[in-house]
N, C-alpha and C positions, 0 to 999 in steps of 0.2 A: 090315219084311221085304219088302213089295211093291216098294219103291224099290230095294232091293238086288238082287232078282231082275231087275227091269227094267234096272238099270244093268249087271249082268253080261251080260244079253242084248244090250244096246246095244254094250257093249265087244266082245263076241265077234263080233257082226254087222259092226261097222265094221272090225274087224281082218280078217275074212274078205274083205270088199269091198276093203280096201286090198291084200290079197294078190292078189286077182283083177286089179286094175289094175297091180300090179307085174308079174304074169305077162304081161299085154298088152304092157307096156313092154319086156319081155325076149323078145318074139316069140311068145307063145302064140297059136295059131290060133283065136281067139275074137272077132275084131274085130266080127263082126256083132252081138254082144251089148252093145256099148258105143257111145256117141257118136251114136246115132240111125242110122237106115237110110241116109240120104243121105250122111252123113259116112263111115260104114263102107264103103259101096259105092264112093265115090270114092277112099278112101284105101287100101282093102284090095287086096292082091295075092292072086289066087286061087291057092290051093295045092291041087293035085288030090287029095291024100290027106288033108289035115287041116283044111281050112276057110279062113278069112280071117286073114291076118297084117297088122297095121296097118303103115303106112309110117312114116318117120322122125319127122315132126312130131307125128303122132298117138301115137307111142310116147313122145315127150317129154311130151305132155299126159297120157298114161296114168300116167307116173311122177309128175308133179305131183299128179294126182288121188289116186294111191296115198299120197303124202306127206300130203295133206290129210286123207284118211280115217285115216291112222295118227295124226295129231295129234288128231283127234276121239276115237279109241280111247284115246289118252293122257288126254284130258279125263275120259272115263268111268272110267279106271283111277284117276285122282286122286280122283274122287268116292268110289270104293270104298276109298280110302286104300291102294292098291297102289303108287302113285307120289306123291311130294310135289306138292302143289297150288301152282300159280303164282298162283292167284286166291284172294281171300277169298270168304266165303259169298255176298255180293252179286254179285261177279263171276261166280261159278259159276251163279247164278240167271239173270243176263243171257245167259250163253252157252247155258243150257238153252232159254231163250225163243227165241234165235236159231236154235239147232239144230232146235227144233220147227218153226219157220217154214221152215227149209231143207228138212227132211224132208217137210213138207207140199207144198212146191213140187216136190220131186223126185217125190213120189207123183203129183201132178197131171200132171207131164210124162210120167210112165210110163203113166198110164192113157189119155193122149191121143196117144201116139206111134203111128206107123204101122208101126214095127218090131216085129213080133210076138215075135221072140226076146227083145228087150230088155224088152218088156212082160211076158212070162211070167217072166223072171228077176228083174226088179227091182220090180215093182208090189207084191208081197207084202212084200218086204224094206223098202221105203220106207214102206209103210203101217204095218208093225209097229214101225218106228222112231218114227213119230209117236205111236203108242199108248204105247210104252215111255217116251218123253220126257214125255208127259202124266202117266203114272203116277209117274215120278220127281219131277216138279214137285209133284204132289199129296201124295205120301207121304214125300218126303225131308225129314229133320229133321237140322239141324246139332247137334252135341253141345254 
């Protein structure tokens, strides 16, 4: 039951983060929350009423990042048997180890960033994903 709750949390969280990056790709004025302060400041166009809108290349990278998070959400959905799995049990375990490492690196990058908006938005999310993946690895059982 713990692994199921953790996988549902990881699925929902990665899906929401994917939607955030798709919103950036389509021009949402939240560029200061992504790609670090330096990248957001150099790429952003100041919009007097709404904040920062990313430029063309950064919109492209936002779309790619959104697809990446959407694929990860699909992995969690397949673990919950909401989607057919493309991997066997061993493959899913390797992916979980890789995702745990990825979330740990994302967490470290968020706690060390100088961008306060990004730090406030993503530090808790990335840390919670590390914990969720560890819980899935410890409690997940294949049938």
